[in-house]
Phi, psi and omega in degrees: 000139180269136180252131177252146178071036176300340181301331178296320178288324177297320178296319178300316180294316178300319181296331181247038183309134180097345179272084186293329178296317178296315180301315179297320180295320179292317178298321178295319177299315178301314180298315179301319181290313183296327182271356185275162172219047184295131178253325181241155177302328179299319179296319179297313183291329176296321181279321183235093181295344180276003180277136179226117179290125182246349176195126166056017181075004181246329185253126182229140168264138173248126183260103178276093189299334183304324184232013185050045180260140178241140181230123179263125183230138174259128176255128181250157182295338182279008177085022181246139176241127182247124175286121185260319186202148174211142178182178179287170178296324177296319176298320179299312180296322179293319183279315190249354174056026182054038188222123181295331176292323177292322176300313179301315179297317179298317179298318178294312182299332181257017174059036174269335177228000000 
């Protein structure tokens, strides 16, 4: 699977420079996605238990527990995964208010849906 917007993850790693556990977890997530050929959400969740579908079977948050970091990714049928958003759990709560309706509104406001 091809990943678009990896720069968002590179920025996350730079912002948390020195946190080798976070860096390894992000590199593992990238590897899991690039090596995957997930066709159904069930396959994705079997491989990555930290994945949580937040909208329409296309948008998933990945909870990197090591640093309470969340990464929002859109999976498309054409085999492409787009990094949409990444940040700490505090950033997530500030932006999305732990609410799927707010996530949907944010996705609409930012022209993702």
